[in-house]
N, CA, C and O atoms as a printed pandas DataFrame, in Angstrom:
     atom_number atom_name residue_name chain_id  residue_number  x_coord  y_coord  z_coord
0              1         N          GLU        A               1    5.891  -13.555  -13.798
1              2        CA          GLU        A               1    6.762  -12.676  -13.029
2              3         C          GLU        A               1    6.372  -11.229  -13.283
3              4         O          GLU        A               1    6.005  -10.863  -14.400
4              5         N          SER        A               2    6.449  -10.436  -12.277
5              6        CA          SER        A               2    6.120   -9.025  -12.369
6              7         C          SER        A               2    7.178   -8.287  -13.177
7              8         O          SER        A               2    8.365   -8.358  -12.856
8              9         N          LEU        A               3    6.760   -7.581  -14.222
9             10        CA          LEU        A               3    7.716   -6.869  -15.062
10            11         C          LEU        A               3    8.111   -5.519  -14.487
11            12         O          LEU        A               3    9.232   -5.058  -14.703
12            13         N          GLY        A               4    7.196   -4.876  -13.752
13            14        CA          GLY        A               4    7.484   -3.561  -13.199
14            15         C          GLY        A               4    8.151   -3.618  -11.840
15            16         O          GLY        A               4    8.628   -2.601  -11.338
16            17         N          ARG        A               5    8.189   -4.792  -11.243
17            18        CA          ARG        A               5    8.845   -5.026   -9.960
18            19         C          ARG        A               5    8.212   -4.271   -8.802
19            20         O          ARG        A               5    8.879   -4.022   -7.798
20            21         N          VAL        A               6    6.929   -3.895   -8.920
21            22        CA          VAL        A               6    6.258   -3.228   -7.810
22            23         C          VAL        A               6    5.800   -4.264   -6.793
23            24         O          VAL        A               6    5.870   -4.023   -5.588
24            25         N          ILE        A               7    5.327   -5.422   -7.271
25            26        CA          ILE        A               7    4.882   -6.491   -6.388
26            27         C          ILE        A               7    6.113   -7.225   -5.865
27            28         O          ILE        A               7    7.015   -7.545   -6.638
28            29         N          PRO        A               8    6.159   -7.492   -4.572
29            30        CA          PRO        A               8    7.329   -8.162   -4.003
30            31         C          PRO        A               8    7.610   -9.504   -4.674
31            32         O          PRO        A               8    6.688  -10.264   -4.971
32            33         N          ARG        A               9    8.878   -9.786   -4.909
33            34        CA          ARG        A               9    9.283  -11.057   -5.488
34            35         C          ARG        A               9    8.829  -12.205   -4.611
35            36         O          ARG        A               9    8.902  -12.135   -3.384
36            37         N          GLY        A              10    8.359  -13.263   -5.253
37            38        CA          GLY        A              10    7.929  -14.441   -4.524
38            39         C          GLY        A              10    6.471  -14.394   -4.114
39            40         O          GLY        A              10    5.946  -15.383   -3.603
40            41         N          ALA        A              11    5.794  -13.253   -4.328
41            42        CA          ALA        A              11    4.374  -13.168   -3.977
42            43         C          ALA        A              11    3.565  -13.972   -4.981
43            44         O          ALA        A              11    3.764  -13.847   -6.190
44            45         N          SER        A              12    2.666  -14.783   -4.489
45            46        CA          SER        A              12    1.797  -15.581   -5.342
46            47         C          SER        A              12    0.848  -14.666   -6.088
47            48         O          SER        A              12    0.409  -13.665   -5.523
48            49         N          PRO        A              13    0.507  -14.974   -7.358
49            50        CA          PRO        A              13   -0.446  -14.143   -8.092
50            51         C          PRO        A              13   -1.804  -14.062   -7.401
51            52         O          PRO        A              13   -2.528  -13.087   -7.601
52            53         N          LEU        A              14   -2.164  -15.048   -6.604
53            54        CA          LEU        A              14   -3.457  -15.045   -5.935
54            55         C          LEU        A              14   -3.349  -14.676   -4.460
55            56         O          LEU        A              14   -4.360  -14.628   -3.759
56            57         N          GLN        A              15   -2.151  -14.420   -3.989
57            58        CA          GLN        A              15   -1.918  -14.109   -2.583
58            59         C          GLN        A              15   -2.528  -12.752   -2.239
59            60         O          GLN        A              15   -2.299  -11.764   -2.937
60            61         N          SER        A              16   -3.300  -12.713   -1.165
61            62        CA          SER        A              16   -3.878  -11.459   -0.706
62            63         C          SER        A              16   -2.808  -10.694    0.074
63            64         O          SER        A              16   -2.112  -11.265    0.913
64            65         N          MET        A              17   -2.688   -9.414   -0.209
65            66        CA          MET        A              17   -1.695   -8.591    0.462
66            67         C          MET        A              17   -2.413   -7.653    1.420
67            68         O          MET        A              17   -3.482   -7.134    1.098
68            69         N          ALA        A              18   -1.837   -7.435    2.584
69            70        CA          ALA        A              18   -2.472   -6.614    3.605
70            71         C          ALA        A              18   -2.625   -5.166    3.146
71            72         O          ALA        A              18   -3.703   -4.589    3.286
72            73         N          LYS        A              19   -1.580   -4.581    2.607
73            74        CA          LYS        A              19   -1.624   -3.181    2.199
74            75         C          LYS        A              19   -0.767   -3.012    0.956
75            76         O          LYS        A              19    0.408   -3.380    0.963
76            77         N          PRO        A              20   -1.338   -2.458   -0.116
77            78        CA          PRO        A              20   -0.548   -2.273   -1.331
78            79         C          PRO        A              20    0.559   -1.239   -1.132
79            80         O          PRO        A              20    0.400   -0.282   -0.374
80            81         N          SER        A              21    1.681   -1.443   -1.820
81            82        CA          SER        A              21    2.801   -0.507   -1.696
82            83         C          SER        A              21    2.486    0.835   -2.352
83            84         O          SER        A              21    3.006    1.865   -1.922
84            85         N          VAL        A              22    1.642    0.841   -3.386
85            86        CA          VAL        A              22    1.191    2.069   -4.038
86            87         C          VAL        A              22   -0.337    2.038   -4.021
87            88         O          VAL        A              22   -0.945    1.426   -4.898
88            89         N          PRO        A              23   -0.969    2.688   -3.035
89            90        CA          PRO        A              23   -2.423    2.610   -2.933
90            91         C          PRO        A              23   -3.131    3.381   -4.042
91            92         O          PRO        A              23   -2.649    4.412   -4.511
92            93         N          LEU        A              24   -4.283    2.860   -4.449
93            94        CA          LEU        A              24   -5.139    3.533   -5.423
94            95         C          LEU        A              24   -6.423    3.958   -4.734
95            96         O          LEU        A              24   -6.782    3.419   -3.687
96            97         N          SER        A              25   -7.107    4.915   -5.316
97            98        CA          SER        A              25   -8.427    5.286   -4.829
98            99         C          SER        A              25   -9.424    4.295   -5.422
99           100         O          SER        A              25   -9.570    4.208   -6.641
100          101         N          ILE        A              26  -10.111    3.546   -4.553
101          102        CA          ILE        A              26  -11.099    2.556   -4.999
102          103         C          ILE        A              26  -12.387    2.811   -4.233
103          104         O          ILE        A              26  -12.407    2.759   -3.003
104          105         N          THR        A              27  -13.465    3.088   -4.967
105          106        CA          THR        A              27  -14.768    3.286   -4.342
106          107         C          THR        A              27  -15.605    2.029   -4.528
107          108         O          THR        A              27  -15.529    1.377   -5.570
108          109         N          SER        A              28  -16.395    1.689   -3.530
109          110        CA          SER        A              28  -17.208    0.469   -3.555
110          111         C          SER        A              28  -18.687    0.823   -3.501
111          112         O          SER        A              28  -19.099    1.746   -2.798
112          113         N          THR        A              29  -19.482    0.064   -4.265
113          114        CA          THR        A              29  -20.920    0.249   -4.311
114          115         C          THR        A              29  -21.580   -1.111   -4.455
115          116         O          THR        A              29  -21.037   -2.007   -5.102
116          117         N          GLY        A              30  -22.738   -1.262   -3.861
117          118        CA          GLY        A              30  -23.490   -2.500   -4.017
118          119         C          GLY        A              30  -23.335   -3.407   -2.818
119          120         O          GLY        A              30  -22.530   -3.152   -1.922
120          121         N          PRO        A              31  -24.134   -4.490   -2.817
121          122        CA          PRO        A              31  -24.136   -5.405   -1.673
122          123         C          PRO        A              31  -22.804   -6.124   -1.511
123          124         O          PRO        A              31  -22.188   -6.527   -2.498
124          125         N          THR        A              32  -22.363   -6.284   -0.272
125          126        CA          THR        A              32  -21.145   -7.040   -0.004
126          127         C          THR        A              32  -21.534   -8.400    0.540
127          128         O          THR        A              32  -22.414   -8.516    1.393
128          129         N          SER        A              33  -20.879   -9.409    0.046
129          130        CA          SER        A              33  -21.148  -10.779    0.463
130          131         C          SER        A              33  -20.031  -11.652   -0.070
131          132         O          SER        A              33  -19.435  -11.344   -1.102
132          133         N          THR        A              34  -19.746  -12.732    0.625
133          134        CA          THR        A              34  -18.713  -13.650    0.138
134          135         C          THR        A              34  -19.185  -14.419   -1.078
135          136         O          THR        A              34  -18.364  -14.971   -1.811
136          137         N          VAL        A              35  -20.496  -14.469   -1.313
137          138        CA          VAL        A              35  -21.003  -15.190   -2.480
138          139         C          VAL        A              35  -21.330  -14.256   -3.642
139          140         O          VAL        A              35  -21.562  -14.720   -4.758
140          141         N          ARG        A              36  -21.353  -12.968   -3.400
141          142        CA          ARG        A              36  -21.623  -12.007   -4.480
142          143         C          ARG        A              36  -20.373  -11.780   -5.307
143          144         O          ARG        A              36  -19.295  -11.554   -4.757
144          145         N          PRO        A              37  -20.507  -11.836   -6.618
145          146        CA          PRO        A              37  -19.352  -11.510   -7.463
146          147         C          PRO        A              37  -18.978  -10.032   -7.335
147          148         O          PRO        A              37  -19.824   -9.182   -7.054
148          149         N          VAL        A              38  -17.714   -9.753   -7.545
149          150        CA          VAL        A              38  -17.215   -8.382   -7.502
150          151         C          VAL        A              38  -16.802   -7.986   -8.917
151          152         O          VAL        A              38  -16.114   -8.737   -9.608
152          153         N          LEU        A              39  -17.231   -6.800   -9.337
153          154        CA          LEU        A              39  -16.805   -6.246  -10.618
154          155         C          LEU        A              39  -15.873   -5.073  -10.347
155          156         O          LEU        A              39  -16.212   -4.161   -9.593
156          157         N          PHE        A              40  -14.699   -5.102  -10.966
157          158        CA          PHE        A              40  -13.769   -3.980  -10.888
158          159         C          PHE        A              40  -13.876   -3.193  -12.186
159          160         O          PHE        A              40  -13.824   -3.765  -13.275
160          161         N          PHE        A              41  -14.024   -1.888  -12.067
161          162        CA          PHE        A              41  -14.090   -1.003  -13.219
162          163         C          PHE        A              41  -12.818   -0.156  -13.234
163          164         O          PHE        A              41  -12.545    0.588  -12.292
164          165         N          VAL        A              42  -12.054   -0.277  -14.299
165          166        CA          VAL        A              42  -10.772    0.426  -14.419
166          167         C          VAL        A              42  -10.819    1.314  -15.662
167          168         O          VAL        A              42  -11.038    0.827  -16.771
168          169         N          HIS        A              43  -10.616    2.594  -15.473
169          170        CA          HIS        A              43  -10.676    3.551  -16.577
170          171         C          HIS        A              43   -9.399    3.525  -17.403
171          172         O          HIS        A              43   -8.374    2.992  -16.978
172          173         N          GLY        A              44   -9.479    4.100  -18.566
173          174        CA          GLY        A              44   -8.308    4.282  -19.431
174          175         C          GLY        A              44   -7.911    5.743  -19.458
175          176         O          GLY        A              44   -8.468    6.567  -18.733
176          177         N          TRP        A              45   -6.948    6.050  -20.294
177          178        CA          TRP        A              45   -6.467    7.415  -20.428
178          179         C          TRP        A              45   -7.423    8.176  -21.319
179          180         O          TRP        A              45   -7.824    7.606  -22.334
180          181         N          PRO        A              46   -7.817    9.369  -21.053
181          182        CA          PRO        A              46   -7.450   10.270  -19.971
182          183         C          PRO        A              46   -8.538   10.378  -18.907
183          184         O          PRO        A              46   -8.613   11.391  -18.212
184          185         N          ASP        A              47   -9.377    9.362  -18.766
185          186        CA          ASP        A              47  -10.539    9.424  -17.876
186          187         C          ASP        A              47  -10.184    9.175  -16.412
187          188         O          ASP        A              47   -9.016    9.043  -16.046
188          189         N          ASP        A              48  -11.226    9.116  -15.590
189          190        CA          ASP        A              48  -11.106    8.684  -14.195
190          191         C          ASP        A              48  -12.273    7.744  -13.923
191          192         O          ASP        A              48  -13.018    7.402  -14.842
192          193         N          ALA        A              49  -12.438    7.328  -12.693
193          194        CA          ALA        A              49  -13.461    6.337  -12.350
194          195         C          ALA        A              49  -14.880    6.799  -12.650
195          196         O          ALA        A              49  -15.773    5.963  -12.785
196          197         N          SER        A              50  -15.112    8.090  -12.757
197          198        CA          SER        A              50  -16.466    8.588  -13.011
198          199         C          SER        A              50  -17.016    8.135  -14.362
199          200         O          SER        A              50  -18.227    8.185  -14.575
200          201         N          VAL        A              51  -16.167    7.701  -15.264
201          202        CA          VAL        A              51  -16.604    7.235  -16.577
202          203         C          VAL        A              51  -17.525    6.016  -16.461
203          204         O          VAL        A              51  -18.269    5.708  -17.393
204          205         N          TRP        A              52  -17.475    5.327  -15.322
205          206        CA          TRP        A              52  -18.255    4.096  -15.128
206          207         C          TRP        A              52  -19.571    4.303  -14.391
207          208         O          TRP        A              52  -20.218    3.316  -14.040
208          209         N          ARG        A              53  -19.994    5.527  -14.143
209          210        CA          ARG        A              53  -21.204    5.780  -13.341
210          211         C          ARG        A              53  -22.427    5.007  -13.829
211          212         O          ARG        A              53  -23.094    4.351  -13.029
212          213         N          ALA        A              54  -22.733    5.071  -15.115
213          214        CA          ALA        A              54  -23.934    4.406  -15.648
214          215         C          ALA        A              54  -23.845    2.890  -15.496
215          216         O          ALA        A              54  -24.835    2.241  -15.157
216          217         N          GLN        A              55  -22.665    2.326  -15.744
217          218        CA          GLN        A              55  -22.502    0.879  -15.607
218          219         C          GLN        A              55  -22.654    0.435  -14.161
219          220         O          GLN        A              55  -23.302   -0.576  -13.887
220          221         N          VAL        A              56  -22.064    1.178  -13.237
221          222        CA          VAL        A              56  -22.180    0.843  -11.817
222          223         C          VAL        A              56  -23.638    0.930  -11.385
223          224         O          VAL        A              56  -24.123    0.064  -10.657
224          225         N          GLU        A              57  -24.332    1.957  -11.824
225          226        CA          GLU        A              57  -25.753    2.111  -11.484
226          227         C          GLU        A              57  -26.547    0.884  -11.945
227          228         O          GLU        A              57  -27.448    0.425  -11.242
228          229         N          TYR        A              58  -26.220    0.367  -13.102
229          230        CA          TYR        A              58  -26.915   -0.803  -13.639
230          231         C          TYR        A              58  -26.563   -2.090  -12.880
231          232         O          TYR        A              58  -27.453   -2.871  -12.545
232          233         N          PHE        A              59  -25.291   -2.309  -12.613
233          234        CA          PHE        A              59  -24.827   -3.572  -12.038
234          235         C          PHE        A              59  -24.885   -3.648  -10.511
235          236         O          PHE        A              59  -24.797   -4.745   -9.959
236          237         N          LYS        A              60  -25.030   -2.525   -9.816
237          238        CA          LYS        A              60  -24.852   -2.510   -8.364
238          239         C          LYS        A              60  -25.886   -3.319   -7.584
239          240         O          LYS        A              60  -25.645   -3.626   -6.416
240          241         N          THR        A              61  -27.025   -3.679   -8.176
241          242        CA          THR        A              61  -28.002   -4.485   -7.445
242          243         C          THR        A              61  -27.616   -5.955   -7.396
243          244         O          THR        A              61  -28.021   -6.666   -6.476
244          245         N          LYS        A              62  -26.843   -6.422   -8.367
245          246        CA          LYS        A              62  -26.453   -7.832   -8.410
246          247         C          LYS        A              62  -24.992   -8.074   -8.056
247          248         O          LYS        A              62  -24.613   -9.187   -7.690
248          249         N          TYR        A              63  -24.175   -7.039   -8.164
249          250        CA          TYR        A              63  -22.731   -7.191   -7.976
250          251         C          TYR        A              63  -22.210   -6.134   -7.009
251          252         O          TYR        A              63  -22.780   -5.053   -6.862
252          253         N          HIS        A              64  -21.125   -6.483   -6.370
253          254        CA          HIS        A              64  -20.389   -5.490   -5.588
254          255         C          HIS        A              64  -19.437   -4.822   -6.573
255          256         O          HIS        A              64  -18.558   -5.486   -7.123
256          257         N          CYS        A              65  -19.596   -3.540   -6.802
257          258        CA          CYS        A              65  -18.824   -2.817   -7.822
258          259         C          CYS        A              65  -17.731   -1.980   -7.169
259          260         O          CYS        A              65  -17.959   -1.291   -6.175
260          261         N          LYS        A              66  -16.551   -2.057   -7.747
261          262        CA          LYS        A              66  -15.412   -1.273   -7.257
262          263         C          LYS        A              66  -14.842   -0.490   -8.423
263          264         O          LYS        A              66  -14.469   -1.063   -9.447
264          265         N          CYS        A              67  -14.775    0.827   -8.264
265          266        CA          CYS        A              67  -14.237    1.713   -9.300
266          267         C          CYS        A              67  -12.855    2.195   -8.888
267          268         O          CYS        A              67  -12.661    2.732   -7.798
268          269         N          VAL        A              68  -11.923    1.994   -9.770
269          270        CA          VAL        A              68  -10.521    2.313   -9.508
270          271         C          VAL        A              68  -10.153    3.619  -10.199
271          272         O          VAL        A              68  -10.498    3.832  -11.361
272          273         N          THR        A              69   -9.455    4.488   -9.482
273          274        CA          THR        A              69   -8.846    5.663  -10.104
274          275         C          THR        A              69   -7.341    5.440  -10.104
275          276         O          THR        A              69   -6.715    5.344   -9.048
276          277         N          MET        A              70   -6.775    5.361  -11.285
277          278        CA          MET        A              70   -5.345    5.097  -11.430
278          279         C          MET        A              70   -4.537    6.326  -11.008
279          280         O          MET        A              70   -5.073    7.433  -10.956
280          281         N          PRO        A              71   -3.237    6.133  -10.704
281          282        CA          PRO        A              71   -2.405    7.245  -10.234
282          283         C          PRO        A              71   -2.414    8.431  -11.196
283          284         O          PRO        A              71   -2.294    8.259  -12.409
284          285         N          HIS        A              72   -2.556    9.617  -10.649
285          286        CA          HIS        A              72   -2.507   10.903  -11.343
286          287         C          HIS        A              72   -3.740   11.193  -12.193
287          288         O          HIS        A              72   -3.723   12.135  -12.985
288          289         N          PHE        A              73   -4.808   10.410  -12.052
289          290        CA          PHE        A              73   -6.034   10.679  -12.798
290          291         C          PHE        A              73   -7.134   11.229  -11.905
291          292         O          PHE        A              73   -8.217   11.547  -12.398
292          293         N          GLY        A              74   -6.892   11.350  -10.622
293          294        CA          GLY        A              74   -7.897   11.871   -9.704
294          295         C          GLY        A              74   -7.548   13.254   -9.179
295          296         O          GLY        A              74   -8.158   13.726   -8.219
296          297         N          GLY        A              75   -6.588   13.899   -9.791
297          298        CA          GLY        A              75   -6.177   15.228   -9.350
298          299         C          GLY        A              75   -4.914   15.182   -8.506
299          300         O          GLY        A              75   -4.550   14.145   -7.952
300          301         N          ARG        A              76   -4.264   16.317   -8.422
301          302        CA          ARG        A              76   -2.988   16.412   -7.693
302          303         C          ARG        A              76   -3.125   16.107   -6.215
303          304         O          ARG        A              76   -2.276   15.432   -5.633
304          305         N          GLU        A              77   -4.198   16.607   -5.604
305          306        CA          GLU        A              77   -4.358   16.387   -4.168
306          307         C          GLU        A              77   -4.478   14.903   -3.846
307          308         O          GLU        A              77   -3.868   14.412   -2.897
308          309         N          MET        A              78   -5.281   14.186   -4.656
309          310        CA          MET        A              78   -5.449   12.752   -4.410
310          311         C          MET        A              78   -4.115   12.029   -4.571
311          312         O          MET        A              78   -3.756   11.200   -3.735
312          313         N          SER        A              79   -3.380   12.334   -5.635
313          314        CA          SER        A              79   -2.091   11.684   -5.852
314          315         C          SER        A              79   -1.109   11.988   -4.735
315          316         O          SER        A              79   -0.374   11.104   -4.295
316          317         N          PHE        A              80   -1.091   13.232   -4.273
317          318        CA          PHE        A              80   -0.213   13.613   -3.169
318          319         C          PHE        A              80   -0.605   12.868   -1.897
319          320         O          PHE        A              80    0.252   12.336   -1.193
320          321         N          ARG        A              81   -1.916   12.834   -1.606
321          322        CA          ARG        A              81   -2.418   12.169   -0.392
322          323         C          ARG        A              81   -2.091   10.674   -0.406
323          324         O          ARG        A              81   -1.779   10.098    0.637
324          325         N          LEU        A              82   -2.163   10.048   -1.575
325          326        CA          LEU        A              82   -1.890    8.614   -1.676
326          327         C          LEU        A              82   -0.399    8.298   -1.844
327          328         O          LEU        A              82   -0.009    7.131   -1.846
328          329         N          GLY        A              83    0.430    9.333   -1.985
329          330        CA          GLY        A              83    1.875    9.124   -2.074
330          331         C          GLY        A              83    2.360    8.645   -3.430
331          332         O          GLY        A              83    3.373    7.950   -3.510
332          333         N          HIS        A              84    1.654    9.005   -4.504
333          334        CA          HIS        A              84    2.079    8.588   -5.836
334          335         C          HIS        A              84    3.326    9.351   -6.276
335          336         O          HIS        A              84    3.491   10.532   -5.969
336          337         N          ARG        A              85    4.195    8.656   -6.995
337          338        CA          ARG        A              85    5.412    9.282   -7.519
338          339         C          ARG        A              85    5.060   10.425   -8.460
339          340         O          ARG        A              85    4.162   10.302   -9.293
340          341         N          GLU        A              86    5.763   11.518   -8.324
341          342        CA          GLU        A              86    5.501   12.681   -9.173
342          343         C          GLU        A              86    5.761   12.390  -10.646
343          344         O          GLU        A              86    5.042   12.886  -11.513
344          345         N          GLU        A              87    6.786   11.588  -10.935
345          346        CA          GLU        A              87    7.128   11.307  -12.335
346          347         C          GLU        A              87    6.221   10.255  -12.972
347          348         O          GLU        A              87    6.353    9.977  -14.164
348          349         N          GLY        A              88    5.310    9.670  -12.210
349          350        CA          GLY        A              88    4.365    8.706  -12.760
350          351         C          GLY        A              88    4.926    7.292  -12.811
351          352         O          GLY        A              88    5.934    6.984  -12.174
352          353         N          TYR        A              89    4.259    6.438  -13.579
353          354        CA          TYR        A              89    4.591    5.014  -13.649
354          355         C          TYR        A              89    4.497    4.542  -15.093
355          356         O          TYR        A              89    3.715    5.081  -15.877
356          357         N          ASN        A              90    5.292    3.538  -15.445
357          358        CA          ASN        A              90    5.182    2.969  -16.787
358          359         C          ASN        A              90    4.046    1.938  -16.805
359          360         O          ASN        A              90    3.464    1.642  -15.762
360          361         N          PHE        A              91    3.733    1.400  -17.970
361          362        CA          PHE        A              91    2.592    0.483  -18.091
362          363         C          PHE        A              91    2.771   -0.786  -17.270
363          364         O          PHE        A              91    1.809   -1.281  -16.682
364          365         N          TYR        A              92    3.979   -1.314  -17.221
365          366        CA          TYR        A              92    4.228   -2.519  -16.427
366          367         C          TYR        A              92    4.002   -2.243  -14.940
367          368         O          TYR        A              92    3.404   -3.051  -14.229
368          369         N          GLU        A              93    4.482   -1.111  -14.493
369          370        CA          GLU        A              93    4.288   -0.743  -13.086
370          371         C          GLU        A              93    2.810   -0.530  -12.782
371          372         O          GLU        A              93    2.326   -0.949  -11.730
372          373         N          LEU        A              94    2.086    0.121  -13.702
373          374        CA          LEU        A              94    0.652    0.336  -13.487
374          375         C          LEU        A              94   -0.102   -0.982  -13.400
375          376         O          LEU        A              94   -1.005   -1.129  -12.576
376          377         N          ALA        A              95    0.264   -1.946  -14.247
377          378        CA          ALA        A              95   -0.383   -3.263  -14.195
378          379         C          ALA        A              95   -0.120   -3.928  -12.845
379          380         O          ALA        A              95   -1.028   -4.509  -12.251
380          381         N          ASP        A              96    1.106   -3.845  -12.364
381          382        CA          ASP        A              96    1.453   -4.421  -11.061
382          383         C          ASP        A              96    0.732   -3.708   -9.923
383          384         O          ASP        A              96    0.241   -4.350   -8.994
384          385         N          ILE        A              97    0.669   -2.385   -9.996
385          386        CA          ILE        A              97   -0.011   -1.605   -8.966
386          387         C          ILE        A              97   -1.489   -1.979   -8.923
387          388         O          ILE        A              97   -2.053   -2.165   -7.845
388          389         N          LEU        A              98   -2.111   -2.087  -10.084
389          390        CA          LEU        A              98   -3.522   -2.469  -10.146
390          391         C          LEU        A              98   -3.744   -3.861   -9.576
391          392         O          LEU        A              98   -4.658   -4.067   -8.778
392          393         N          ALA        A              99   -2.916   -4.815   -9.978
393          394        CA          ALA        A              99   -3.045   -6.199   -9.468
394          395         C          ALA        A              99   -2.860   -6.241   -7.960
395          396         O          ALA        A              99   -3.606   -6.926   -7.261
396          397         N          GLU        A             100   -1.888   -5.526   -7.463
397          398        CA          GLU        A             100   -1.613   -5.506   -6.027
398          399         C          GLU        A             100   -2.805   -4.940   -5.244
399          400         O          GLU        A             100   -3.158   -5.456   -4.183
400          401         N          ASN        A             101   -3.422   -3.878   -5.775
401          402        CA          ASN        A             101   -4.572   -3.291   -5.099
402          403         C          ASN        A             101   -5.795   -4.193   -5.163
403          404         O          ASN        A             101   -6.548   -4.269   -4.192
404          405         N          ILE        A             102   -6.012   -4.876   -6.277
405          406        CA          ILE        A             102   -7.140   -5.790   -6.393
406          407         C          ILE        A             102   -6.964   -6.937   -5.402
407          408         O          ILE        A             102   -7.926   -7.340   -4.749
408          409         N          ARG        A             103   -5.754   -7.465   -5.282
409          410        CA          ARG        A             103   -5.494   -8.552   -4.320
410          411         C          ARG        A             103   -5.761   -8.113   -2.889
411          412         O          ARG        A             103   -6.197   -8.919   -2.066
412          413         N          SER        A             104   -5.506   -6.854   -2.584
413          414        CA          SER        A             104   -5.652   -6.384   -1.206
414          415         C          SER        A             104   -7.113   -6.060   -0.838
415          416         O          SER        A             104   -7.439   -5.864    0.333
416          417         N          GLU        A             105   -7.958   -6.009   -1.831
417          418        CA          GLU        A             105   -9.364   -5.659   -1.557
418          419         C          GLU        A             105  -10.085   -6.788   -0.892
419          420         O          GLU        A             105  -11.272   -6.670   -0.589
């Protein structure tokens, strides 16, 4: 069960969602294919997705790489444009937001 209650109740953990309720900035690199594995790169505090540049450069020939920028780590303009709450999110909510965005990809 979702602890942060961002994901709608009754949604399957594997259910693909059309549009996440709290969108994240996700950049994609590498070949796209239904048979190619996808690697998601998620930064920690206080970084942003740029921390993964070297890893993406290495893996992008074999994998489809997606770099996630969590809320409020990509600058004020990005957070405003994506509609992130000004007061931020707790860890449970961030986990739900991340899962919801990964499912929608």
